[in-house]
C-alpha positions in Angstrom: 122.8 132.0 97.3 122.6 134.6 100.1 120.5 132.2 102.2 122.5 129.1 101.2 125.8 130.3 102.6 124.5 130.8 106.2 122.9 127.4 106.1 126.2 125.8 105.1 128.1 127.6 107.8 125.5 126.6 110.4 125.7 122.9 109.2 129.5 122.9 109.5 129.3 124.5 113.0 126.7 122.0 114.0 128.9 119.1 113.0 131.8 120.5 115.1 129.4 120.9 118.1 128.2 117.3 117.9 129.1 114.7 120.6 130.8 111.7 119.0 129.1 109.3 121.5 125.4 110.3 121.2 125.8 112.1 117.8 123.7 115.0 119.1 124.5 118.6 119.9 126.5 118.9 123.2 124.4 118.9 126.3 126.4 120.2 129.3 129.7 119.7 127.5 132.9 118.9 129.4 136.5 118.7 128.3 138.9 115.8 129.0 142.7 116.4 129.4 143.4 115.4 125.7 141.3 118.3 124.5 138.2 116.5 123.2 134.6 117.4 124.3 131.7 115.2 125.2 128.3 115.5 126.8 128.7 115.1 130.6 126.1 112.3 130.7 127.6 110.4 127.8 131.1 110.5 129.2 129.9 109.4 132.7 128.0 106.6 131.0 131.2 105.4 129.1 133.2 105.4 132.3 130.6 103.8 134.4 131.9 100.8 136.4 135.6 101.6 135.8 138.1 101.9 138.6 141.1 102.3 136.3 142.0 102.4 132.6 140.1 105.6 131.9 140.6 106.6 128.2 139.2 109.2 125.7 136.4 107.6 123.7 137.6 109.5 120.6 141.5 109.3 120.5 141.9 106.4 123.0 144.4 108.4 125.1 144.6 106.7 128.6 144.8 108.6 131.9 146.5 107.6 135.1 143.4 108.4 137.2 139.9 109.5 136.7 140.1 113.1 135.3 138.2 115.9 137.0 135.6 117.1 134.6 134.5 120.7 134.5 131.7 122.2 132.3 132.9 124.0 129.2 130.9 127.3 129.6 132.2 128.8 126.3 131.1 125.7 124.3 127.8 125.6 126.1 127.0 129.2 125.2 128.0 128.5 121.5 125.6 125.6 121.5 122.8 127.7 122.9 123.4 130.5 120.4 123.5 127.9 117.5 120.1 126.5 118.7 118.7 130.1 119.0 119.9 131.0 115.5 118.5 127.8 114.1 115.1 128.5 115.7 115.1 132.1 114.4 116.2 131.0 111.0 113.3 128.5 111.1 110.8 131.3 112.0 112.1 133.6 109.2 112.0 130.8 106.7 108.4 130.2 107.8 107.4 133.8 107.3 109.2 134.0 103.9 107.6 130.8 102.7 104.1 132.2 102.6 101.1 130.2 101.9 103.0 127.5 100.0 105.1 126.7 103.2 102.0 126.6 105.4 100.4 124.2 103.0 103.4 121.9 103.4 103.2 121.9 107.2 100.8 119.8 109.2 97.5 121.4 110.2 97.3 122.7 113.8 95.7 120.8 116.6 92.3 122.5 117.3 90.6 122.9 120.7 88.3 120.0 121.6 85.8 122.5 123.2 85.2 125.0 120.4 86.7 123.0 117.5 87.8 126.4 116.0 90.8 127.9 117.7 94.1 126.2 117.6 94.9 124.3 120.9 97.6 125.8 123.2 98.1 122.8 125.4 96.8 119.3 125.9 95.6 118.0 129.3 96.6 114.4 129.8 94.3 114.0 132.7 91.2 115.3 130.7 92.6 113.7 127.5 91.7 116.8 125.6 93.3 119.8 123.9 92.3 123.4 124.7 92.8 126.8 123.3 93.9 129.8 125.4 90.3 130.7 126.3 89.1 127.2 127.3 92.4 126.5 129.1 91.7 129.3 131.5 89.9 127.0 134.0 92.9 124.7 134.2 95.1 127.7 135.1 92.7 129.6 137.4 90.7 126.9 139.2 92.3 125.0 142.0 90.3 121.9 140.9 92.5 121.5 137.8 95.8 122.1 139.6 96.8 118.5 139.6 96.0 118.0 135.9 99.1 117.3 133.7 99.5 119.7 130.8 101.8 119.3 127.8 102.2 120.8 124.3 99.3 120.0 121.9 99.1 116.4 120.9 97.2 115.4 117.8 96.1 111.9 118.6 95.6 110.9 122.2 94.2 107.4 121.4 97.6 105.8 120.9 98.5 107.0 124.4 95.5 105.2 125.9 95.2 101.7 127.1 92.8 99.9 124.7 91.5 97.8 127.5 90.7 100.4 130.1 90.7 103.7 128.0 93.2 105.2 130.4 96.5 106.9 129.6 99.7 104.9 129.6 101.5 105.8 132.8 103.8 102.8 133.4 106.0 100.4 131.4 106.4 96.7 132.0 109.9 95.5 131.4 109.0 91.8 131.3 106.5 92.2 128.5 108.1 95.3 126.9 104.8 97.2 126.6 103.2 100.4 128.1 100.4 99.9 130.6 97.9 102.0 132.5 97.3 102.1 136.2 94.6 99.5 136.0 96.8 97.1 134.1 99.1 97.0 137.1 96.8 94.5 138.7 97.7 92.0 135.9 101.4 92.8 136.2 102.0 92.3 139.9 104.9 89.9 139.4 106.4 92.0 136.6 109.0 94.7 136.9 107.2 98.0 136.2 108.3 101.6 136.3 107.0 105.0 135.5 106.9 105.9 131.8 109.4 108.8 132.3 111.8 106.6 134.2 111.5 103.8 131.6 112.2 106.4 128.9 115.3 107.6 130.7 116.5 104.0 131.3 115.9 103.2 127.6 117.9 106.2 126.5 120.8 105.1 128.7 120.7 101.6 127.3 120.5 102.9 123.7 123.5 105.2 124.3 125.5 102.2 125.7 124.6 100.2 122.6 125.5 103.0 120.4 128.9 103.3 122.1 129.4 99.5 121.8 128.6 99.7 118.1 131.1 102.5 117.7 133.7 100.3 119.3 132.8 97.4 117.1 133.1 99.6 114.1 136.5 100.6 115.1 137.6 97.1 115.8 136.2 95.9 112.4 138.2 98.7 110.8 141.3 97.7 112.7 140.7 94.0 111.7 140.4 95.1 108.0 143.6 97.0 108.3 145.4 94.0 109.9 144.2 91.8 107.0 145.5 94.2 104.5 148.8 94.4 106.3 149.1 90.6 106.4 148.2 90.4 102.7 150.9 92.9 101.8 153.4 91.1 104.1 152.7 87.7 102.6 153.2 89.2 99.1 156.5 90.8 100.2 157.6 87.5 101.8 156.8 85.6 98.6 158.7 88.2 96.6 161.7 87.9 98.8 161.6 84.1 98.6 161.4 84.3 94.8 164.5 86.5 94.8 166.4 84.1 97.0 165.4 81.1 95.0 166.3 82.9 91.8 169.7 83.8 93.3 170.3 80.2 94.4 169.5 78.9 90.9 171.8 81.6 89.4 174.6 80.4 91.7 173.9 76.8 90.7 174.1 77.8 87.0 177.3 79.7 87.7 178.9 76.7 89.4 178.0 74.4 86.5 179.3 77.0 84.0 182.5 77.3 86.0 183.0 73.5 86.0 182.2 73.5 82.3 184.8 76.2 81.6 187.3 74.3 83.7 186.7 71.1 81.8 186.7 72.9 78.4 190.0 74.6 79.4 191.6 71.3 80.3 190.6 69.8 77.0 191.7 73.0 75.2 195.1 72.8 77.0 195.5 69.2 76.0 194.6 70.1 72.4 197.1 72.9 72.4 199.8 70.6 73.8 199.3 68.0 71.2 199.0 70.7 68.5 202.3 72.3 69.5 204.0 68.9 69.5 202.7 68.1 66.0 204.0 71.6 64.9 207.4 70.7 66.3 207.5 67.3 64.6 206.3 68.9 61.4 209.2 71.4 61.6 211.7 68.7 62.2 210.4 66.7 59.3 210.7 69.8 57.1 214.3 70.2 58.0 214.9 66.6 57.3 213.2 67.0 53.9 215.4 70.0 53.1 218.5 68.0 54.1 217.6 65.1 51.8 216.8 67.5 48.9 220.2 69.2 49.4 222.0 65.9 49.3 220.1 64.9 46.2 221.1 68.1 44.5 224.7 67.5 45.3 224.6 64.0 43.8 223.0 65.3 40.7 225.7 68.0 40.4 228.4 65.5 41.0 227.1 63.3 38.2 227.7 66.1 35.8 231.4 66.4 36.7 233.7 65.6 33.8 236.9 65.5 35.8 237.5 62.0 37.0 239.6 62.8 40.0 237.3 65.5 41.2 234.3 63.3 40.6 235.8 60.5 42.7 236.5 62.8 45.6 232.9 64.1 45.5 231.5 60.6 45.1 233.4 59.3 48.1 232.2 62.2 50.3 228.6 61.8 49.1 228.6 58.0 49.6 229.5 58.6 53.2 226.5 60.9 53.8 223.5 58.8 54.8 220.5 60.8 56.1 218.2 59.1 58.5 214.7 58.0 57.5 211.9 60.4 58.4 210.4 59.2 61.7 206.9 60.2 63.0 206.7 59.7 66.7 203.4 58.6 68.2 201.6 61.6 69.6 198.2 61.0 71.3 195.9 63.1 73.4 195.8 62.2 77.1 192.8 59.8 77.3 192.8 60.1 81.1 192.0 63.8 80.7 189.5 63.4 77.9 187.6 60.5 79.5 187.6 61.7 83.1 186.2 65.1 82.1 183.6 63.4 80.0 182.7 61.1 82.8 182.5 63.9 85.3 179.9 65.7 83.0 177.9 62.5 82.7 177.9 61.8 86.4 177.0 65.3 87.2 174.0 65.0 84.8 172.9 61.8 86.5 173.2 63.3 89.9 171.0 66.3 88.9 168.5 63.9 87.4 168.4 61.8 90.5 168.0 64.8 92.7 165.1 66.1 90.6 163.4 62.7 90.7 163.8 62.4 94.4 162.4 65.8 95.0 159.3 65.0 92.9 158.8 61.7 94.7 159.0 63.4 98.1 156.6 66.1 96.9 154.2 63.4 95.8 154.5 61.6 99.2 153.9 64.9 101.0 150.5 65.4 99.2 147.5 64.6 101.5 145.4 61.6 100.9 148.3 59.1 100.7 148.8 56.3 103.2 152.5 55.9 102.8 153.4 57.6 106.1 153.7 61.1 107.2 155.2 63.6 104.7 158.9 64.4 105.2 159.3 68.1 105.9 162.1 69.8 103.9 165.0 70.6 106.1 167.0 73.7 105.8 170.0 73.0 107.9 172.6 75.0 106.0 175.9 75.1 107.9 176.9 78.5 109.2 179.3 80.3 106.9 178.6 78.0 103.9 175.9 78.5 101.4 173.5 75.7 100.2 175.0 75.5 96.7 178.5 75.0 98.2 177.2 72.2 100.4 175.6 70.5 97.4 178.7 71.0 95.3 180.9 69.4 98.0 178.5 66.5 98.3 178.5 65.9 94.6 182.2 66.1 94.4 182.6 63.6 97.1 180.2 61.2 95.4 182.0 61.6 92.1 185.4 60.9 93.8 183.9 57.8 95.3 182.4 56.7 92.1 185.4 57.5 89.9 187.9 54.6 89.8 191.6 55.2 90.3 192.7 53.7 87.0 192.4 55.5 83.7 188.8 55.3 82.5 187.8 53.7 79.3 187.0 55.8 76.2 183.4 56.5 75.3 183.6 54.0 72.5 184.8 51.3 74.8 182.0 52.2 77.2 179.4 51.8 74.5 180.9 48.5 73.4 180.8 47.4 77.0 177.2 48.4 77.4 176.3 46.6 74.2 178.0 43.5 75.4 176.2 43.7 78.8 172.8 44.3 77.4 172.2 40.8 76.0 173.3 39.5 79.4 170.3 41.2 81.0 167.8 39.9 78.5 169.1 36.4 78.1 169.3 34.4 81.3 172.6 33.0 82.3 172.8 29.2 81.8 171.9 27.3 84.9 175.1 25.3 85.2 177.2 28.5 85.1 175.0 30.2 87.8 175.1 27.2 90.0 178.9 27.0 89.6 179.3 30.7 90.5 177.0 30.3 93.5 178.9 27.2 94.6 182.2 29.0 94.3 180.9 31.9 96.3 179.5 29.6 99.0 182.8 27.7 99.1 184.7 31.0 99.5 182.4 32.1 102.3 182.7 28.8 104.1 186.5 28.9 103.8 186.5 32.2 105.6 184.1 31.0 108.2 186.4 28.1 109.0 189.4 30.4 109.6 190.4 31.1 113.1 190.5 34.6 114.5 194.3 34.6 114.2 194.0 33.8 110.5 191.4 36.5 110.0 193.6 39.1 111.8 196.0 39.1 108.8 193.3 41.0 106.9 193.0 43.6 109.7 192.2 47.1 108.6 192.9 49.9 111.0 189.6 51.9 111.3 189.2 55.4 112.6 186.0 57.4 112.8 185.3 60.3 110.5 184.6 63.4 112.6 182.9 65.1 109.6 180.2 62.5 109.5 179.4 62.2 113.2 175.9 63.3 114.4 175.9 66.3 116.7 174.9 64.0 119.6 177.7 61.4 118.9 180.9 62.0 120.9 184.2 60.6 119.6 187.2 59.8 121.8 190.3 57.6 122.2 191.9 58.9 119.0 188.6 58.6 117.1 188.2 54.9 117.9 185.4 55.1 120.5 181.9 56.5 120.0 179.1 57.2 122.5 175.9 59.2 122.7 176.0 62.5 124.6 172.8 64.0 126.1 174.2 67.5 125.2 174.6 69.0 121.8 178.2 68.6 120.8 178.2 71.4 118.3 180.4 69.8 115.6 181.5 72.0 112.8 179.0 72.1 110.0 179.8 69.7 107.1 177.8 68.4 104.2 178.7 64.8 105.0 177.4 65.0 108.6 174.3 62.9 109.6 171.5 65.2 110.9 168.6 62.9 111.7 170.1 59.7 113.2 173.0 59.2 115.6 175.4 57.7 113.1 179.0 57.9 112.1 181.2 56.4 109.4 184.7 55.2 109.3 187.3 57.4 107.7 188.7 54.6 105.6 186.9 53.3 102.4 187.4 50.0 100.6 187.0 49.5 96.9 188.9 46.2 96.5 190.6 43.5 98.6 189.7 41.7 101.9 189.3 43.7 105.1 188.5 42.7 108.7 187.8 44.7 111.8 186.2 44.2 115.2 183.8 46.2 117.3 183.4 46.0 121.1 179.8 46.7 122.3 178.1 46.6 125.7 175.6 44.0 126.7 171.9 45.0 125.9 173.1 48.0 124.0 170.8 49.4 121.2 173.1 49.9 118.3 173.9 49.0 114.7 177.1 47.9 112.9 177.4 47.7 109.1 178.9 49.1 105.9 177.5 51.6 103.4 178.3 53.5 100.3 179.7 57.0 100.7 176.7 58.3 98.6 174.2 57.2 101.3 171.8 60.1 102.2 172.7 62.2 105.2 169.2 63.6 105.8 165.7 62.2 105.9 164.3 58.8 106.7 166.5 57.1 104.1 169.6 58.2 105.9 169.0 55.4 108.6 171.5 52.6 108.3 169.9 49.6 106.5 166.8 51.5 105.5 168.1 52.0 101.9 169.8 50.1 99.1 173.2 51.7 99.9 173.8 50.1 103.3 174.0 46.7 105.0 173.9 46.2 108.8 172.9 44.1 111.8 171.0 45.8 114.6 170.4 45.3 118.3 167.1 46.7 119.4 164.5 45.7 122.0 166.3 42.5 123.0 166.4 41.2 119.5 169.0 41.1 116.6 167.9 41.9 113.1 169.6 42.3 109.7 168.6 45.3 107.6 169.1 46.1 103.9 166.9 48.1 101.6 164.4 48.6 104.5 163.9 44.8 104.8 164.3 43.3 108.2 165.2 39.7 109.1 165.2 38.5 112.7 168.3 36.6 113.8 169.1 34.3 116.7 170.3 36.1 119.8 174.0 36.0 120.8 175.7 36.9 124.0 178.9 38.0 122.3 180.0 41.6 123.0 182.7 41.6 120.3 181.6 41.6 116.7 183.9 40.9 113.7 183.2 42.3 110.3 184.8 40.7 107.2 184.4 42.5 103.9 185.4 40.8 100.6 185.0 43.4 97.9 185.7 41.2 94.9 183.8 38.3 96.3 180.7 40.5 96.9 179.9 39.6 100.5 180.2 41.0 104.1 180.1 38.7 107.1 179.2 39.6 110.7 180.7 37.2 113.2 180.5 36.8 117.0 184.1 36.7 118.2 184.7 34.0 120.9 181.7 31.8 120.2 181.8 28.3 118.6 179.2 29.0 116.0 180.3 32.5 115.3 178.3 33.4 112.2 175.6 36.0 112.9 174.7 36.9 109.3 176.2 37.3 105.8 175.2 39.6 103.0 175.9 38.9 99.3 175.8 41.7 96.9 177.5 43.2 93.8 179.3 46.2 95.3 179.5 49.1 92.8 181.0 51.8 95.0 183.6 52.2 97.7 182.3 50.9 101.1 182.7 52.6 104.5 182.3 51.1 108.0 179.1 52.5 109.5 177.7 52.6 113.0 174.4 53.6 114.6 173.8 54.4 118.3 170.3 54.6 119.8 170.4 56.4 123.1 172.7 57.6 126.0 174.7 54.9 127.5 175.4 53.2 124.2 179.2 52.8 123.6 181.0 51.2 120.7 184.8 50.8 120.4 187.0 49.8 117.5 189.5 47.1 118.5 
């Protein structure tokens, strides 16, 4: 234990006195301004070829200019003392080891002359080792003055050229081998250098490579740290996103529960109103019953009267009393409240189902390997100051308002009966004469409107204004919301859930559920635009929000010098027209919409026939700047 402690202290001191570049004890140590120490040669080698950007190889501290390096004399003396103690410790250990230690060491190199005494030095010129006695001629005689002496070497054959039996004195860089002086003749075109110089150059190159490996190790460690940081950041991002989604779904549930509570409260209030009314009627009938019972008791008492005069007086008075019959008024629950709340719940359920199905379909389309077109990226264009669940709620409420008729809805029993009546109509085809008759009637109705003059059509004129809340952010509205154009700059309309986000479109403010309506639109020649009608439930985002590219809109379109009709993403090319004023006639009950060229003899452009199930809005699409549409 006494010998182990000094060894441990020396080992720790040796680690502190090791250069971090060459990993050896300091040789001529110098100190940089940040306080770290390096071998002078190692530091000069690491800064070789630099004119700026000098930094400490250990802590990477940068310096404005090249620091002036001075030898650390104190550290140098400590290194020398450490080396001396290490050598002394080695000698003491050798003495204490005895014969066992000597047996473990290699046998000494013997003199090649006497083969008995250990050699003191080896002559590289003579290629032999000599003891002190036989080495005397090399030290005393001037003839051996040029001979090269070195510490004893055991095997000199590996230092000799196998071809010429001469010592290696040079190194060929081209072949990477040691050669003798006679081998130089075969390496005339090669780059050769003295063996000592080649060793020094190799040491410099190895130190450079060692420093490069140290830098690579540091960079690899930094890369591993970066990967770990990115991994933790991704996990944190996913966790935050989960929390946000969980919060959104909690708000959705809260909204649904709130509407459920409102509906239940409305039904409970109606139930309480009817209950109180029945209670009141019951009380009135109770009083009536008591009144009748009292009169009956009086009559029975009068019948027992024995006095004739008194009996007649009472009989006359009782005959005049005639209580009214008990009347039960009709008290019913407000079916409008009951059915509208039920219909709202059913519609909300259908909307949620449709939204889930559409999300699954878009997700399926977005998967790679399909040839149905590029996937539609989900858009997150939540208006400022309004949360996504509020936007969805407003959109659902507007759809429900458009789908809910103004009259009192039918009871659920009536609905079921209606569905049962309609179901056979789907399975069994309508008789041919009736279908032909209906088609003929529709055709005759359309022809009657096509024969009307413009003056006659103007009696169905509907005053149309544009809905600011639906206009795309590049659509500019003017002239009291009757003129629309495309602006190259972002208009910055207030955020609204009904606003179109992907196509430059706008809807009319008025909607039509029944009746006949006519309006005219002025357009410029060679304008790229579209005019039509659509349901209020048409999508506001994504590819399906384009007018005519879905089952909820009908339009005619001017694009690339051609006119086309569009519905449910089906295009039909139409004959060109030079008219710049287009009339739109909508017949809700008749189930058709006609587009006419005002001012031309054959004014029909195209007609759509459909069974409209929702309220219809005038709809307009503008392609690029310069396109202007005006409502007349």
